[in-house]
N, C-alpha and C positions, 0 to 999 in steps of 0.2 A: 742818080735812082734808082736802087739796090735793088737788083734781080729779089722777084718775090719765086716764094716755093712753098707745092702746097704739101698736104701729110702725104697725097702718094708721089713728091718725088723723092721724100725721104723714106717712103717705106721701100720703094724700090732701086734708092741705093741700102739701105740695109740691106735688103734680098742679095745682094750684088756680090757686095764688101763680104757681107758675110757667109757665099758662098767662094771668095777667095781665100778668105782667112782661113775656114777648112780645108781648102783642096793647096794647101800651102804645108800647113800641119801636118799634114797625113804623106806628106811626101817623105818626112824628117827619120830620116833612119835608126839616129840616139836619140831620139823623143828622154831621155834622161839626162842629155844635159844642160847646162845650168846656162843661162842667160848673160848675153854678154850685158845686157840694161839692169836686170835685177839677177845678181849673183847667188841670192836666197833662194829663185826659182828654177827650177826645171822644168822644159818646153813645154812636160806635161804638164805641171802646178798652174804654168801659164792657160793651157787649153782648158785645163779642169774648170778654173774662175770665167775666164769668158760664155765655156760653156753652160755655166747656171746663167750668167747675165739676164738675155734675154726671158728665161722663166720668172728669173725674181722679178724683172720690170712688169713682166703681166700680171703678178701678184699684188705691189704696187698700182699699177694701174686701174683695179679693180676691186680698190681699196682693203687689201693686205700688206703681207709679204714683211722684209724686214729691213731698216738701213742702218749705217751709223746716224748719229745725231748729229758727233763734232766729228768734222774732215780729219783730224790726226788720230783721230780712233781707225780710222778707214783700213790702215794696213794690217791690223790688231780682227779686226772683221774680214777683209780678205785671208788672212790665217786660217783663221777659224772654218771658212765657206770649204779650203782646200781641205784641210784636213779631214773633215768629212763626206769627203768625194763617197759615193758610193760605187764607183770605177775608177779608174789610172786606164784605160783599155783607150785608143784614141780612135778607133774605129768606133768604139764603142762614145765617146765623147760626141764624134762629130754627127754620128744623127744627133744623140740628143737635139745639140746648138742648132741646127739647121729645123727638125721639130718641131720645137721651143721656139725658136725666130717663125716661124709659117705661125703659132696659134699668135703670137703677138702680133704681127704683123693685121693681119684676119682682124683682130680686134680693132684696132687702132684703124683701119681703114672701115669700120663698122659703126666708129662714134656721131653721132648730128653732130646737126651745126656747134654746139656747145660741147666740146672738148673737156673732159672731166681734166681735173689737176690732180697729182699723184706725191706724195712725199716721196721726198728723194735724201739720199747723204750731205751729210751737214744740214740738216736741218732746217731744208727747203721746202718748199710747194710747188713744182714747178706743170706744164699742160705734159700731158702724160704723152701726145701728140712730137713736143720739142726734146722728151728725152730721148728720138729716135735722134737724135745727132750724138747726143750723147753716146751713143752705143754704136756709133759707125764710127767714132772716134774711137773705141773699146778694139775694133776690128780693124780697126787701117794701124796706126800704132803700134797696136800687140801686134803683128803684122811686121811690123817695121823690127820690132824686138826679132821675133824669131829668124826673120832672115838677115838680119846682118850675124847672129850668133850661127849659122849654119851657111853665111857663105852663098846666101839666094839673092834672085837679084826680086826686088817687092817696090813695084812702082807706085803711086800714090796719083789719084784722077787730080789737079789743083780744083776742081771746081765742088769737090768735097771739101774741102778747107771753109770756105762758107759756112757751110750747111753745120760742120761741125760747130764751128765757134757761136752759132748762135745758140747751137743746144747747149754749149756750153756756158756760155753768156748768166744761162740763168741758174748756174748754181756757186759762180766761180766768185762772188765776195764770200761764199763762205770758205774759200781756198785760200784766202788774205792769210801772208802769215804778216802777226800781232807782233813778233818782235823786231820783223824789218819794216814793218811799213809803220811803228809808233811814230806819231807825229807825224809822218809823211800827208804833204800838202801837195798833190802835183797834176796837172792834164795833162793824159797820152791821145792824140791825135796819129790812130794806128791806119794804113791804110793798103790793100790786098796788089797786088802786081796782076794786073791785066786784069781784072775782077772792079765790079762795081762797089765790091763790098771795103766800106770803112765804116768804124767806132771810134766812141770814144769811153774810156775807163778816165773817168777821174776818183785820187784820193783825197780826203778830205778827213784828216787825223788821224789817216788809216784806213777810213774805213771805204770803201772801192762803190760807187754807182757806176753800172755801161752805162754808155748813152744818155746820159740826165736834161732831162727838157733844154734846161738853158744852161748848158757848159759853161768853164771859165773858158779864157782864152790859152789856149794849148803852151804849155813849158815845152814839149818836145812832137816835135811831128814823125813817124816813121811811114816808109814806105817799102814794103818786102816781099819776097817769094809766100806768094800762099802756101805751101810745102814746108818750107824753111820757116815761115810761122807756126807753121799746126805744130812742128815736133818741138819748136823751140819754146812753145807752149807746152808742148808735156813734158817737157824739159832732157829732150833727148839731142839736142844741139845746141851749141853757144852761143847764146847770140855776139859775141865779139868774131867767133868763125863767120857765123853770118855775115856779120861790119867788112872784115877782111876778105872776103871772099865775091862781094857787090851784089851777097842776096839781097844783103840792106841795106839802109842806109837812111838815119838822121838828121833833123838840121830844127832852128828852131831859137829861140831864147836857150836854154838847157839841155843840148843833143845830147849829153855825157848818161843823161835819166836813162837810156833808149838801153843801154846794157846792163842796167843794173835790175829792169823789169819781171824780168822770170825772178828775178831774189827775194820778189815783193807774195810769189803766193809759194804755199805749202806744196810738196812733191804730187807729181799726178802719177 
């Protein structure tokens, strides 16, 4: 049986990872460095993007805000966000991130039993508390990007991987690459090692359903290290590397499908 997470588990994780991310960036001596993962962005660009995210989520959670209707329009959306930053000072951006994060977490913490849904990128409607899983992913994965660029250590708690995955699953069907998934029909059974997390991706003629009520028999089973799954899901680790290093194992009728799963989605 899978672990049950309350909204307060997400709140605590978001607060902790947000503070860790701010501390990491505050220690970067040259914030104009180009990122290894996304060379078109500097550390400051990335930090400005992430710093603006909690306030955007708060606006969306309270019925306002802006979002990208198509997942493949998100890069342009983010570029405009960065171009319109009112400051590029790292200290000011860090204070802004932490202040707006506290406002968001306070709002989510005071939702009643009926949690509101909100508009989100990819033209989705998701629970406002589930969005915290996506926000935690922003802190953790972009922290990985910064640490890799500046040669710092960035430890990711494996326990965060299921929380982030559950948040992403609300929007993942909008991130399917239509070209790569045209006519694709396959069922993937994915298990995160050392956790109780197990989920199913079922593609039918290129359309994805996560954890369908009555899934087809899996074409491939995948057992994968949680942190590896997280970084592979965001395109930071090659599935081939994961298999060669033993971080992932695939079996079943069509085990070769595992290596191409990441290519079924648009870049995150």
